[in-house]
C-alpha positions as CSV (number, residue, x, y, z in Angstrom):
1,M,115.5,141.0,170.2
2,E,114.1,144.2,168.8
3,S,113.0,143.8,165.2
4,T,113.5,146.6,162.5
5,Y,113.3,144.2,159.6
6,S,110.1,141.7,159.9
7,E,107.7,140.4,162.6
8,V,107.9,137.2,161.0
9,R,110.6,135.1,162.5
10,S,110.8,131.7,161.4
11,K,109.2,129.3,158.6
12,L,109.2,126.3,156.7
13,T,111.0,126.5,153.5
14,P,109.2,124.9,150.7
15,E,111.7,121.9,150.9
16,G,110.0,121.5,154.4
17,V,113.1,122.8,156.5
18,F,112.7,125.0,159.4
19,A,114.4,128.3,159.0
20,V,114.9,131.6,161.0
21,L,115.0,135.0,160.3
22,L,117.9,136.9,161.7
23,R,119.9,140.0,160.9
24,A,122.9,140.0,158.1
25,G,126.0,141.4,159.5
26,E,127.6,141.6,156.2
27,D,126.8,140.4,152.6
28,L,126.0,136.6,152.8
29,V,125.4,134.1,150.0
30,A,123.2,131.2,150.1
31,G,125.0,128.0,151.2
32,E,127.5,129.9,153.5
33,V,127.8,128.8,157.1
34,V,127.2,131.3,159.6
35,Y,127.8,132.1,163.2
36,I,127.0,134.9,166.0
37,P,129.9,137.0,166.8
38,Q,130.8,137.3,170.7
39,T,132.6,140.6,170.4
40,G,132.9,143.8,168.4
41,T,130.3,145.7,166.9
42,G,127.0,144.6,165.9
43,Y,123.4,143.9,166.8
44,D,121.7,141.3,168.7
45,G,120.5,138.5,166.1
46,E,123.1,139.5,163.8
47,V,125.0,136.9,161.8
48,R,128.2,136.7,160.1
49,K,130.2,134.1,157.9
50,A,131.9,131.8,160.3
51,P,135.6,132.6,160.4
52,T,137.9,129.8,159.3
53,S,138.4,126.9,161.9
54,S,135.3,128.1,163.6
55,D,134.3,125.8,166.5
56,M,130.7,127.6,166.7
57,P,128.6,127.4,163.4
58,I,125.1,128.0,164.0
59,G,123.5,127.7,160.7
60,V,123.4,127.8,156.8
61,V,122.2,130.9,154.7
62,Y,119.1,129.8,152.8
63,A,118.9,132.8,150.5
64,D,121.3,135.6,149.5
65,A,121.2,138.9,151.6
66,K,122.9,142.6,151.9
67,V,124.1,143.8,155.1
68,T,121.6,144.6,157.7
69,E,118.7,143.1,155.9
70,G,116.9,140.1,157.2
71,V,118.3,136.5,156.4
72,W,116.9,133.5,156.5
73,I,119.2,130.5,158.3
74,V,118.6,126.9,158.2
75,T,119.5,125.5,161.8
76,N,119.1,121.7,160.9
77,G,117.7,119.7,158.3
78,R,118.4,119.6,154.5
79,V,119.9,122.3,152.8
80,A,122.5,123.3,150.1
81,V,126.1,124.0,151.8
82,L,129.1,125.6,150.1
83,P,132.1,123.5,150.0
84,E,135.7,125.4,149.9
85,T,136.5,126.3,146.2
86,G,138.9,123.6,145.8
87,V,136.4,121.1,147.1
88,T,133.8,119.1,145.6
89,A,131.1,117.5,147.8
90,A,131.1,113.7,148.5
91,R,128.0,111.8,149.6
92,S,127.9,111.0,153.3
93,N,131.4,113.0,153.8
94,V,131.4,114.6,157.2
95,I,131.3,118.5,156.6
96,F,133.0,121.1,158.8
97,T,134.1,124.8,158.8
98,S,136.8,125.2,156.7
99,A,140.5,125.9,158.1
100,S,141.1,128.0,154.9
101,Q,137.7,130.1,153.7
102,A,135.5,131.6,155.8
103,G,131.8,130.8,155.6
104,R,132.7,127.5,153.7
105,V,133.1,123.9,154.5
106,D,135.6,121.4,154.0
107,K,134.7,117.4,154.1
108,S,136.2,114.3,155.1
109,A,135.0,110.7,154.6
110,T,135.5,109.9,158.3
111,A,135.0,112.5,161.4
112,P,138.0,113.7,162.3
113,V,138.3,113.9,166.4
114,N,140.0,117.0,166.4
115,E,137.3,118.5,164.3
116,H,134.6,117.6,166.2
117,W,133.3,121.1,167.2
118,R,133.9,122.4,163.7
119,E,131.5,119.8,162.4
120,C,128.0,120.9,160.5
121,G,127.0,117.7,159.2
122,H,127.0,115.3,156.1
123,Y,126.6,115.8,152.5
124,L,123.7,113.9,150.9
125,V,125.0,113.8,147.3
126,N,127.9,114.0,145.2
127,G,128.9,117.5,144.1
128,T,129.1,118.5,140.5
129,G,132.1,120.5,141.0
130,N,134.8,122.5,143.1
131,G,133.0,125.1,145.1
132,V,129.5,124.1,144.1
133,A,126.9,124.1,146.8
134,A,125.5,120.5,147.3
135,M,122.6,119.4,149.6
136,A,123.6,118.2,152.8
137,I,122.0,117.4,156.2
138,L,123.1,119.8,159.1
139,H,123.5,118.8,162.5
140,F,126.0,120.6,165.2
141,N,128.0,119.4,167.8
């Protein structure tokens, strides 16, 4: 991948979590779930908000980024994740890509078998309100 945005490609965040530097294919907000588009226009190493019901999430945006800028993506470990606007995070709930809002997650007390490939991890804490980012532990299936 040819880099036009930085030669530093990975880092440990202040929280001690591994993050990689990719290219924002659209404006991205911290806590959004992202994927790498397989088709359409774009660049190698470019990420976009995971579409609704995406079964190919790769990570979560660590810090806001504008289109074409470098964006730090956490691929596993601890990071704040945005639930759907009508959902409040709940400790230990499974999180998976939202069926109604791109880049966000829904939650469930148990892992729904039919959502296995959409799974992103588990919330570590109870949320403070609907649509408010909350700390989660990431893992992808």
